[in-house]
MISEDO-538766 format. One record per residue (C-alpha): residue number from 1; z, y, x. Coordinates in steps of 0.2 Angstrom, whole numbers. Example, Ala and Ser with C-alpha at 12.3 -4.5 7.8 and 13.67 -1.06 7.14 Angstrom:
<sites>
<site i="1" c3="39" c2="-22" c1="62"/>
<site i="2" c3="36" c2="-5" c1="68"/>
</sites>
This chain:
<sites>
<site i="1" c3="427" c2="328" c1="300"/>
<site i="2" c3="439" c2="334" c1="312"/>
<site i="3" c3="451" c2="346" c1="310"/>
<site i="4" c3="446" c2="360" c1="322"/>
<site i="5" c3="431" c2="361" c1="310"/>
<site i="6" c3="442" c2="363" c1="294"/>
<site i="7" c3="459" c2="371" c1="298"/>
<site i="8" c3="462" c2="390" c1="296"/>
<site i="9" c3="461" c2="396" c1="315"/>
<site i="10" c3="473" c2="410" c1="315"/>
<site i="11" c3="488" c2="406" c1="305"/>
<site i="12" c3="504" c2="418" c1="302"/>
<site i="13" c3="518" c2="416" c1="315"/>
<site i="14" c3="537" c2="420" c1="319"/>
<site i="15" c3="548" c2="416" c1="331"/>
<site i="16" c3="563" c2="406" c1="329"/>
<site i="17" c3="574" c2="421" c1="332"/>
<site i="18" c3="567" c2="430" c1="317"/>
<site i="19" c3="578" c2="431" c1="302"/>
<site i="20" c3="576" c2="425" c1="283"/>
<site i="21" c3="572" c2="443" c1="278"/>
<site i="22" c3="558" c2="445" c1="292"/>
<site i="23" c3="550" c2="429" c1="287"/>
<site i="24" c3="549" c2="434" c1="269"/>
<site i="25" c3="542" c2="452" c1="274"/>
<site i="26" c3="530" c2="443" c1="284"/>
<site i="27" c3="525" c2="432" c1="270"/>
<site i="28" c3="523" c2="446" c1="259"/>
<site i="29" c3="512" c2="457" c1="270"/>
<site i="30" c3="500" c2="444" c1="273"/>
<site i="31" c3="500" c2="436" c1="256"/>
<site i="32" c3="505" c2="419" c1="264"/>
<site i="33" c3="519" c2="405" c1="258"/>
<site i="34" c3="522" c2="399" c1="274"/>
<site i="35" c3="524" c2="403" c1="293"/>
<site i="36" c3="521" c2="393" c1="309"/>
<site i="37" c3="537" c2="395" c1="319"/>
<site i="38" c3="531" c2="395" c1="337"/>
<site i="39" c3="543" c2="399" c1="353"/>
<site i="40" c3="533" c2="413" c1="360"/>
<site i="41" c3="524" c2="424" c1="348"/>
<site i="42" c3="511" c2="432" c1="359"/>
<site i="43" c3="507" c2="420" c1="374"/>
<site i="44" c3="507" c2="402" c1="373"/>
<site i="45" c3="513" c2="399" c1="355"/>
<site i="46" c3="518" c2="381" c1="356"/>
<site i="47" c3="524" c2="375" c1="338"/>
<site i="48" c3="543" c2="372" c1="335"/>
<site i="49" c3="543" c2="371" c1="316"/>
<site i="50" c3="536" c2="377" c1="299"/>
<site i="51" c3="544" c2="389" c1="286"/>
<site i="52" c3="539" c2="391" c1="268"/>
<site i="53" c3="543" c2="403" c1="255"/>
<site i="54" c3="553" c2="388" c1="247"/>
<site i="55" c3="564" c2="386" c1="261"/>
<site i="56" c3="569" c2="405" c1="261"/>
<site i="57" c3="572" c2="402" c1="242"/>
<site i="58" c3="582" c2="385" c1="242"/>
<site i="59" c3="591" c2="388" c1="258"/>
<site i="60" c3="593" c2="406" c1="259"/>
<site i="61" c3="594" c2="414" c1="242"/>
<site i="62" c3="600" c2="399" c1="230"/>
<site i="63" c3="614" c2="397" c1="243"/>
<site i="64" c3="619" c2="416" c1="241"/>
<site i="65" c3="617" c2="420" c1="261"/>
<site i="66" c3="610" c2="436" c1="267"/>
<site i="67" c3="593" c2="434" c1="273"/>
<site i="68" c3="595" c2="448" c1="286"/>
<site i="69" c3="608" c2="436" c1="293"/>
<site i="70" c3="600" c2="420" c1="295"/>
<site i="71" c3="590" c2="415" c1="309"/>
<site i="72" c3="573" c2="405" c1="306"/>
<site i="73" c3="579" c2="391" c1="318"/>
<site i="74" c3="592" c2="386" c1="306"/>
<site i="75" c3="579" c2="383" c1="293"/>
<site i="76" c3="567" c2="372" c1="303"/>
<site i="77" c3="568" c2="353" c1="302"/>
<site i="78" c3="564" c2="344" c1="317"/>
<site i="79" c3="554" c2="335" c1="322"/>
<site i="80" c3="539" c2="346" c1="318"/>
<site i="81" c3="525" c2="336" c1="310"/>
<site i="82" c3="508" c2="340" c1="318"/>
<site i="83" c3="490" c2="336" c1="321"/>
<site i="84" c3="477" c2="338" c1="335"/>
<site i="85" c3="462" c2="349" c1="334"/>
<site i="86" c3="452" c2="333" c1="338"/>
<site i="87" c3="459" c2="321" c1="325"/>
<site i="88" c3="450" c2="316" c1="309"/>
<site i="89" c3="454" c2="324" c1="293"/>
<site i="90" c3="458" c2="307" c1="285"/>
<site i="91" c3="472" c2="305" c1="299"/>
<site i="92" c3="480" c2="323" c1="293"/>
<site i="93" c3="480" c2="318" c1="276"/>
<site i="94" c3="490" c2="303" c1="278"/>
<site i="95" c3="502" c2="310" c1="291"/>
<site i="96" c3="505" c2="323" c1="277"/>
<site i="97" c3="506" c2="311" c1="263"/>
<site i="98" c3="517" c2="299" c1="273"/>
<site i="99" c3="531" c2="314" c1="279"/>
<site i="100" c3="528" c2="323" c1="262"/>
<site i="101" c3="522" c2="339" c1="269"/>
<site i="102" c3="511" c2="352" c1="263"/>
<site i="103" c3="507" c2="361" c1="278"/>
<site i="104" c3="501" c2="354" c1="296"/>
<site i="105" c3="500" c2="364" c1="311"/>
<site i="106" c3="486" c2="359" c1="321"/>
<site i="107" c3="487" c2="359" c1="341"/>
<site i="108" c3="475" c2="359" c1="355"/>
<site i="109" c3="475" c2="349" c1="369"/>
<site i="110" c3="487" c2="358" c1="377"/>
<site i="111" c3="500" c2="356" c1="363"/>
<site i="112" c3="498" c2="376" c1="358"/>
<site i="113" c3="495" c2="382" c1="340"/>
<site i="114" c3="476" c2="380" c1="337"/>
<site i="115" c3="477" c2="382" c1="317"/>
<site i="116" c3="486" c2="376" c1="301"/>
<site i="117" c3="478" c2="365" c1="288"/>
<site i="118" c3="485" c2="365" c1="270"/>
<site i="119" c3="486" c2="355" c1="253"/>
<site i="120" c3="477" c2="369" c1="246"/>
<site i="121" c3="464" c2="369" c1="260"/>
<site i="122" c3="461" c2="349" c1="257"/>
<site i="123" c3="460" c2="352" c1="239"/>
<site i="124" c3="446" c2="365" c1="240"/>
<site i="125" c3="437" c2="353" c1="254"/>
<site i="126" c3="438" c2="339" c1="240"/>
<site i="127" c3="432" c2="349" c1="226"/>
<site i="128" c3="417" c2="356" c1="236"/>
<site i="129" c3="413" c2="336" c1="242"/>
<site i="130" c3="415" c2="332" c1="224"/>
<site i="131" c3="404" c2="346" c1="216"/>
<site i="132" c3="390" c2="342" c1="229"/>
<site i="133" c3="392" c2="323" c1="225"/>
<site i="134" c3="391" c2="327" c1="206"/>
<site i="135" c3="374" c2="338" c1="210"/>
<site i="136" c3="366" c2="323" c1="218"/>
<site i="137" c3="371" c2="313" c1="203"/>
<site i="138" c3="364" c2="325" c1="192"/>
<site i="139" c3="348" c2="328" c1="202"/>
<site i="140" c3="346" c2="309" c1="201"/>
<site i="141" c3="348" c2="306" c1="182"/>
<site i="142" c3="335" c2="321" c1="179"/>
<site i="143" c3="321" c2="312" c1="190"/>
<site i="144" c3="326" c2="297" c1="181"/>
<site i="145" c3="323" c2="306" c1="165"/>
<site i="146" c3="308" c2="314" c1="171"/>
<site i="147" c3="300" c2="297" c1="176"/>
<site i="148" c3="306" c2="289" c1="159"/>
<site i="149" c3="297" c2="303" c1="149"/>
<site i="150" c3="282" c2="302" c1="160"/>
<site i="151" c3="281" c2="282" c1="157"/>
<site i="152" c3="284" c2="285" c1="138"/>
<site i="153" c3="271" c2="298" c1="138"/>
<site i="154" c3="258" c2="288" c1="147"/>
<site i="155" c3="257" c2="275" c1="132"/>
</sites>
C-alpha cells in the first residue's frame, strides 16, 4: 500500500511565524496533537517542520516562556523527516522508527504537503489487518470443524 491511499489528506497546518499560543489554539480548535508547519499556509505549503502538543508543553510551558511570545520557528527541528506519497507504507514505518518520530508529513512529487500519517493511523491500519486475518483463520477453523463433524456423522 502506498502512502497516498493511507494518509490523512488535509492535515492542520500553521505558518512558522505563528506563535505557540496560536498553535495551541489551532490544536484545540481542530482536536489534534500536531500541526504541520509550512512556509505558506494558503498556496504551495512546503513542509518546514512539525510541532506537537508535547513540544509546546516541554519547550514553552515547562520553561516558563510566554506562549504568545514564542514563534513556532523556534520550536521545529531540522531537518524535517518526510515521506513521499508514492512510497510504500513499510518505508514510512521504517523512517518513523529510525528517526523516532510519531508523525510523518507526506509530500507530493513537487514537494508540497499532500497529507500526514501518524503512529495512531498505523496502529489502526495494523489492527484492521489483524482483525481481517483473524476472521479468515476463524472461518477456516469453522470449515474444518464442520468437515470433521460431517466425517464423524457419516460413520
